[in-house]
N, C-alpha and C positions, 0 to 999 in steps of 0.2 A: 512610247516603251523604250528603254535604252537595252544595247546587246553588244556584248561582246564579241570581238571578231576572234576566230578560232579558225580551226580545222572545217569546221562544219559552216561555218558563214558563205552565204548563197548570195549574196547580193555584191560580189566584187565589183561588176562593171557598173553598177550606180554607184558606189562606194569611189573609185575613181573618178567616174564622171563629176561629182559631188565635189570634191577636192580641188577640182579645175575652176572653181568658184571665184577663188581668192587665193590669197598668199600663205594663208594659215591653212589651207587645203594643200598646198603647195610643201610647206614644214611639215605637216602631219605624214603625208603620201609617201614621202622623200625617208622618213625616218621607217615608213611602213614595208616598200621595199629594199630597206636596207637591212633591216630587224627583224620583219617579217613578227612573228605571236607565239615567238618558241623560246623568248629567253624572259627572266623574272623581271628585270630592270625597265621593261617596257609594254606597254599595252596598249589595245586602241576598242574605243567603242563608236559604234551609230547608232542615234534616236531615229526612232522609225514611228512616222504616223502616218494613218490610213495608207499602211505600204509604201511609203517613201522616205527616203532619209533625209532629217531638217537639222541633223547637226554631227559632224563627227569630230569625237575628243581621241587625242592620244596622251599616255603620260610616261614620261621620262624620266627616270628614278622618282624624285617628287615632283618634277616639272610637267604641268598640264598646259597641251594648247589645244583651244578650242576655235572650230570652225563652224559658223552660227551662221543660219538663215532666219529670213524675216518670218517663217513660218514654223520655228523651231517653237517647244512648250518649254520656256525660260521658268516657269515653278519647279518642272520636274529637273531641268537643269542644275536649277541653282539649290535644290535638295540633294542631287546627286554629286556635285562638287563638294558641298557641304560636309556628306560623309566622308569623304576621301579625304586620307592623312598625304597631305599635299606642301611642299615650300612654297609655287606659285602658280598662277593662274594668268596664262595670255592669251589674250582676243581682241575683236575687232571692237575698239572706240565706240563706233556709234552705236554699240548692244552693253552699253554703261550701265546704265538704268534699267536694262531688262534682267540683268543676274543680280541675282541678290547674294554678296560675299562680302561675310560679316567679316569686319575690322582688314589687315592688313594694310601695309603701305602700298603706297601707289603710285608707278610710274608711265609714262606717256611718250609717245615719240611718232616719227611721222613715216608713211611708208610710203617708195618714191618706184615709179617706173619709168625704164628707158624705152626714150621715144627717138633717140641714135642719131638726135640732132646736135651736134656735139662739132663747136664753130673753135677748138682751142687746138693747139699747134702743136704742142708738147708731143714728142714722138722719139722714145727709146727702146732699146734691145731689152727683149725680156726672156726670162731663162723660167725653169717649173721647179722652183726650190726645193729641196728637199725639205724632210718633216721637220727634222730635228733643228735645222737651219731658219726655218720659217719660224717656230717655237722660240729660239731665242731673240729674234725681232720680237714678237707678239710682247715680251718679260719687257724689252725696254719701253713699250708703250703703257705699261699696265695702268690704271688708275680708278678712281671713283666713275667714271663715265665708261672707262674700258674695260671690260670682264675678261680674264686669261683663265681658263680651266685649268687643274694639274697636267701635269705633260702625261701620265700614260694613259688619263681619258683622253686627252688629245689625241695623242699616237693611236689609240685604237679604234678611234671613228674613224681620223682617216682615211688612216690604213686600210679599214675594212669596205670604206666607199671609194676610194680606191680601185681597189680589187674590182669593184663592180661599176667602174664607169660611171661613178655618180659624185665626183670631187674634182675639181678643177683647178690647179693652183698659177698663179701669175707672180714674179717680180721682177726687181730691178736690179741689178748687181754695181758695186761701186769696187773698183779695187780687188773682185774678185768678195766681196763681200753681199751680201745679202741685206740691201735699206730699203727696199719697199715691198710690200706684199698686197696680192687680195687673193680670195678664193670661193668658189662655189660652197656656201655652207647648208643651201636644200639646191635638190639638182635632180628633178623629173625631167619626162619626155613633154612634158607641154611648160613648163615654168623651171626660173631658179631662182635664189635668191642670193646674192653677193654680201660678204662679210668678212669679217676678221680681215680688214683694212688697216693696214698697219706701216707708219715710216719713221724710224730712226731717227730721234728726236736732233740728231747734227745733220741730218739731211734732207730737213724739211723744206718747204718754199722753192726746188727744183721742178715742181712738177711730177714727178715719180708716181705717188700716188693717184692721179688723175689718168698719168698712163696706164699701169697696171688694171684701173677697174674698166677705163676706156677698155683694153684689150680683152678681157673678160665675156663686156656685157657687147662688143660686137661680134665674139665669137656665136653667142646665142641669139641677139635680137632678131635673123630673120628664121627661125625656127621655135621660139620661144619666147612668152613672156620674161622679162628683166626685171628681178625686183631688188630692191637697197632699204634696209632698215637706218633709221638714225634716232638719237636719242637727247641730242640738241642741235637749236637753232641753225650753228655755224656749220653744221656737218649738211644739216640739208641745203643750207644756200650753196655749197662745196658741189653736192651733186646735180642740183640746179645747172649749175654753171660746166655741168659734162653731160648734160645731154638726159636728163632725168627729170619728173615731172612728179609733184604731191599724189598719188592716189587713193589715201585713207590713212588712220591713224590708228595704232595699236594702244593697246592697255595694257599695264602688265601689275597683279598682285600679286605684293609678298608677303608670306607669311612666317617667313625665320625658320629656324630648326637646325 
């Protein structure tokens, strides 16, 4: 049975505990803590089997994130997602053959977990960038593999998460300008996901990106799991050099629209 999370939902503790099982749960629970169930652009569901949660689903606009378990009813989940008006579905690649998602272009990548064993030497003074300056830097790095959202969407999301102490930004300045940055894109009390890592094209190969990623990762590693997602092998190698290790793979089905 798939049940929407609303004001009458009674399995909140089981929901949060289930979300601790993977980085997909981190992404979903972070959205839940930030937005709850009161906005039209976001929904949350759980799949319940024998009184236990076996899957958690989040919709943010048309993008779905699914946190699955081995006990999930994949036939029911496939049917549920098939009826949704969706732009994309992201989940653990190990369940790729279990979910029947018809059509759609497919992208995959690595999920890495920080272990703190970083031997790199570069260390620069860091600052907390203003949101607008951060966004300007992201635009300089926009590419096929680096998606940059619309500014108002970015501003609204980051501002709301900062107000709830759920978003940490870190940057390096050169001559008063932000040239490299990273942030927590998902943030809970049990794990964080780092992302939006960018360095201005004219300031690369100096170790700035490694510095901001390490600074954020070291901030949380003693109290939370620290994840990062990659889309290309070159980035995976880079993060391995900073003390991350591959712990899984993600897959995303895009349906356009």
